[in-house]
C-alpha positions as a Python dict, from the first residue, in 0.01 Angstrom:
ca = {
    (1, 'M'): (0, 0, 0),
    (2, 'S'): (-329, 145, 127),
    (3, 'L'): (-476, -200, 170),
    (4, 'K'): (-182, -311, 384),
    (5, 'T'): (-213, 1, 598),
    (6, 'A'): (-580, -63, 659),
    (7, 'E'): (-541, -428, 755),
    (8, 'P'): (-447, -384, 1126),
    (9, 'G'): (-745, -153, 1187),
    (10, 'A'): (-981, -383, 1000),
    (11, 'D'): (-850, -681, 1193),
    (12, 'R'): (-910, -501, 1524),
    (13, 'A'): (-1258, -407, 1411),
    (14, 'R'): (-1337, -770, 1329),
    (15, 'R'): (-1217, -881, 1674),
    (16, 'G'): (-1408, -604, 1845),
    (17, 'T'): (-1117, -510, 2076),
    (18, 'P'): (-1013, -142, 2072),
    (19, 'A'): (-640, -78, 2051),
    (20, 'G'): (-649, 161, 2346),
    (21, 'R'): (-815, -95, 2571),
    (22, 'R'): (-565, -363, 2479),
    (23, 'S'): (-271, -134, 2542),
    (24, 'G'): (-424, -28, 2874),
    (25, 'L'): (-452, -387, 2996),
    (26, 'A'): (-103, -459, 2868),
    (27, 'R'): (32, -168, 3071),
    (28, 'L'): (-98, -331, 3389),
    (29, 'G'): (147, -616, 3335),
    (30, 'P'): (137, -874, 3615),
    (31, 'L'): (-76, -654, 3844),
    (32, 'P'): (-397, -855, 3790),
    (33, 'W'): (-212, -1170, 3892),
    (34, 'I'): (-51, -1030, 4205),
    (35, 'A'): (-357, -827, 4308),
    (36, 'P'): (-496, -1105, 4537),
    (37, 'A'): (-163, -1131, 4720),
    (38, 'V'): (-143, -751, 4754),
    (39, 'L'): (-498, -738, 4891),
    (40, 'L'): (-415, -1016, 5137),
    (41, 'I'): (-110, -821, 5259),
    (42, 'L'): (-321, -508, 5299),
    (43, 'L'): (-581, -701, 5496),
    (44, 'V'): (-353, -911, 5715),
    (45, 'V'): (-58, -674, 5768),
    (46, 'L'): (-140, -310, 5703),
    (47, 'W'): (-493, -305, 5840),
    (48, 'P'): (-389, -437, 6186),
    (49, 'V'): (-108, -178, 6191),
    (50, 'Y'): (-360, 96, 6118),
    (51, 'E'): (-593, -33, 6389),
    (52, 'M'): (-307, -51, 6639),
    (53, 'V'): (-202, 309, 6574),
    (54, 'H'): (-564, 427, 6578),
    (55, 'T'): (-633, 248, 6906),
    (56, 'S'): (-322, 398, 7067),
    (57, 'F'): (-492, 740, 7059),
    (58, 'L'): (-810, 615, 7230),
    (59, 'R'): (-894, 572, 7595),
    (60, 'I'): (-1029, 218, 7632),
    (61, 'S'): (-1168, 65, 7950),
    (62, 'T'): (-1070, -274, 8085),
    (63, 'T'): (-1397, -412, 7947),
    (64, 'G'): (-1310, -297, 7594),
    (65, 'F'): (-1533, 10, 7561),
    (66, 'V'): (-1397, 330, 7407),
    (67, 'R'): (-1409, 617, 7659),
    (68, 'G'): (-1296, 894, 7429),
    (69, 'S'): (-971, 1025, 7292),
    (70, 'A'): (-649, 979, 7487),
    (71, 'G'): (-439, 1210, 7272),
    (72, 'F'): (-66, 1156, 7316),
    (73, 'D'): (-99, 1049, 7681),
    (74, 'K'): (-6, 687, 7609),
    (75, 'Y'): (301, 786, 7410),
    (76, 'T'): (408, 1031, 7678),
    (77, 'K'): (378, 759, 7940),
    (78, 'L'): (569, 517, 7716),
    (79, 'F'): (861, 753, 7655),
    (80, 'D'): (879, 832, 8027),
    (81, 'E'): (934, 465, 8112),
    (82, 'P'): (1290, 419, 8244),
    (83, 'D'): (1324, 84, 8061),
    (84, 'F'): (1216, 220, 7723),
    (85, 'V'): (1563, 296, 7587),
    (86, 'P'): (1724, -33, 7707),
    (87, 'V'): (1435, -237, 7566),
    (88, 'L'): (1452, -50, 7235),
    (89, 'G'): (1828, -104, 7218),
    (90, 'W'): (1796, -475, 7291),
    (91, 'T'): (1524, -506, 7026),
    (92, 'L'): (1757, -354, 6765),
    (93, 'V'): (2042, -581, 6871),
    (94, 'W'): (1814, -885, 6864),
    (95, 'T'): (1690, -797, 6515),
    (96, 'V'): (2039, -749, 6370),
    (97, 'V'): (2180, -1064, 6529),
    (98, 'V'): (1885, -1280, 6425),
    (99, 'V'): (1890, -1155, 6066),
    (100, 'V'): (2267, -1199, 6029),
    (101, 'L'): (2276, -1546, 6185),
    (102, 'T'): (1972, -1658, 5986),
    (103, 'M'): (2118, -1543, 5655),
    (104, 'V'): (2462, -1694, 5719),
    (105, 'L'): (2327, -2031, 5837),
    (106, 'S'): (2061, -2041, 5566),
    (107, 'L'): (2317, -1975, 5294),
    (108, 'A'): (2536, -2255, 5428),
    (109, 'L'): (2244, -2499, 5451),
    (110, 'A'): (2119, -2404, 5106),
    (111, 'Q'): (2463, -2470, 4961),
    (112, 'L'): (2470, -2805, 5139),
    (113, 'F'): (2122, -2911, 5023),
    (114, 'N'): (2209, -2807, 4669),
    (115, 'Q'): (2468, -3086, 4659),
    (116, 'Q'): (2408, -3455, 4599),
    (117, 'F'): (2465, -3668, 4910),
    (118, 'P'): (2298, -3972, 5071),
    (119, 'G'): (2000, -3880, 5288),
    (120, 'R'): (1951, -3539, 5131),
    (121, 'R'): (1574, -3583, 5107),
    (122, 'L'): (1549, -3687, 5472),
    (123, 'T'): (1749, -3385, 5590),
    (124, 'R'): (1533, -3156, 5380),
    (125, 'W'): (1221, -3298, 5543),
    (126, 'A'): (1377, -3253, 5886),
    (127, 'L'): (1441, -2886, 5814),
    (128, 'I'): (1075, -2832, 5728),
    (129, 'A'): (963, -2938, 6079),
    (130, 'P'): (1022, -2601, 6251),
    (131, 'W'): (841, -2432, 5964),
    (132, 'A'): (547, -2674, 5969),
    (133, 'A'): (489, -2619, 6341),
    (134, 'S'): (334, -2290, 6445),
    (135, 'V'): (541, -2029, 6627),
    (136, 'L'): (320, -2077, 6933),
    (137, 'M'): (387, -2450, 6943),
    (138, 'T'): (762, -2392, 6902),
    (139, 'A'): (764, -2134, 7181),
    (140, 'I'): (574, -2366, 7417),
    (141, 'G'): (810, -2653, 7332),
    (142, 'F'): (1120, -2448, 7409),
    (143, 'K'): (958, -2312, 7725),
    (144, 'W'): (907, -2664, 7860),
    (145, 'M'): (1250, -2775, 7743),
    (146, 'L'): (1415, -2485, 7930),
    (147, 'D'): (1199, -2518, 8241),
    (148, 'R'): (1401, -2506, 8561),
    (149, 'T'): (1238, -2802, 8736),
    (150, 'A'): (1104, -3028, 8459),
    (151, 'G'): (1307, -2913, 8161),
    (152, 'V'): (1480, -3172, 7942),
    (153, 'L'): (1785, -2951, 7899),
    (154, 'N'): (1860, -2926, 8270),
    (155, 'T'): (1812, -3299, 8313),
    (156, 'A'): (2042, -3387, 8025),
    (157, 'L'): (2317, -3142, 8120),
    (158, 'T'): (2303, -3250, 8485),
    (159, 'D'): (2326, -3618, 8394),
    (160, 'L'): (2624, -3545, 8169),
    (161, 'G'): (2796, -3353, 8447),
    (162, 'I'): (2813, -3030, 8247),
    (163, 'I'): (2623, -2832, 8511),
    (164, 'D'): (2601, -2890, 8884),
    (165, 'G'): (2228, -2833, 8914),
    (166, 'P'): (1919, -2699, 8738),
    (167, 'Q'): (1958, -2356, 8583),
    (168, 'D'): (1687, -2094, 8541),
    (169, 'W'): (1753, -2037, 8171),
    (170, 'L'): (1456, -1807, 8114),
    (171, 'G'): (1464, -1632, 8452),
    (172, 'D'): (1811, -1484, 8411),
    (173, 'P'): (1847, -1212, 8142),
    (174, 'G'): (2204, -1323, 8076),
    (175, 'S'): (2087, -1667, 7958),
    (176, 'A'): (1737, -1574, 7838),
    (177, 'K'): (1857, -1331, 7569),
    (178, 'P'): (2078, -1583, 7384),
    (179, 'W'): (1797, -1838, 7394),
    (180, 'M'): (1557, -1581, 7248),
    (181, 'V'): (1800, -1530, 6960),
    (182, 'L'): (1844, -1904, 6906),
    (183, 'V'): (1470, -1971, 6903),
    (184, 'A'): (1411, -1691, 6651),
    (185, 'V'): (1687, -1826, 6425),
    (186, 'F'): (1551, -2180, 6462),
    (187, 'V'): (1206, -2068, 6347),
    (188, 'S'): (1337, -1854, 6060),
    (189, 'L'): (1588, -2101, 5912),
    (190, 'P'): (1352, -2321, 5706),
    (191, 'F'): (1188, -2044, 5505),
    (192, 'T'): (1511, -1855, 5437),
    (193, 'T'): (1702, -2172, 5352),
    (194, 'Y'): (1442, -2295, 5102),
    (195, 'T'): (1417, -1949, 4946),
    (196, 'I'): (1793, -1941, 4883),
    (197, 'L'): (1789, -2306, 4773),
    (198, 'A'): (1518, -2231, 4518),
    (199, 'G'): (1736, -1956, 4377),
    (200, 'L'): (2043, -2180, 4362),
    (201, 'Q'): (1854, -2452, 4178),
    (202, 'T'): (1752, -2208, 3904),
    (203, 'V'): (2117, -2145, 3814),
    (204, 'P'): (2196, -2349, 3499),
    (205, 'A'): (2466, -2614, 3524),
    (206, 'E'): (2649, -2445, 3236),
    (207, 'V'): (2725, -2150, 3463),
    (208, 'Y'): (2908, -2373, 3711),
    (209, 'E'): (3092, -2550, 3431),
    (210, 'A'): (3203, -2221, 3281),
    (211, 'A'): (3316, -2101, 3623),
    (212, 'K'): (3530, -2414, 3670),
    (213, 'V'): (3688, -2365, 3329),
    (214, 'D'): (3773, -2008, 3424),
    (215, 'G'): (3943, -2132, 3741),
    (216, 'T'): (3683, -2011, 3989),
    (217, 'G'): (3729, -2150, 4341),
    (218, 'P'): (3461, -2263, 4584),
}
């Protein structure tokens, strides 16, 4: 009995790995693997946020030199702006609408792409296009498409007789806001769709078969 009790300690001694050190590394779990991603997030996301907040309390010249502390003067000026509340309200509305539309459309597209149909691979590639292009390129493309004088949209709608003449889509807030929502949804769809699709494809086929047996509907 004593020999059996001493075996684990002797085995650890032969390997040269203390039990406390092994348990300490084991407690870290997946942290060593996700540490590079966490560091990247800290560097790319949180550090610019810190710099932005820090800079907001400084008085900086037009040439980029720091002229001392500005205190809360910038925030006081910001909150005194008459358009601050309307802009903040529109930003909240824009965020909610974009998130809801993106999730609903992405869920529908993911369900579609999870089915077998002719041309599925081609449609999947087509959906990647907005994601492959940078946000700047997409914004410039839509800006030229919606241009009042040389925009493709005005030309097409005028030729089809839908509108009487060129419209200033981006100059009028009533038409610019919906287009801002549509462009944001267009850019966000690929990533959200493929994320949901990846989750759907991990569901075993037996789950769907069991659901059909139990009489589950679409």
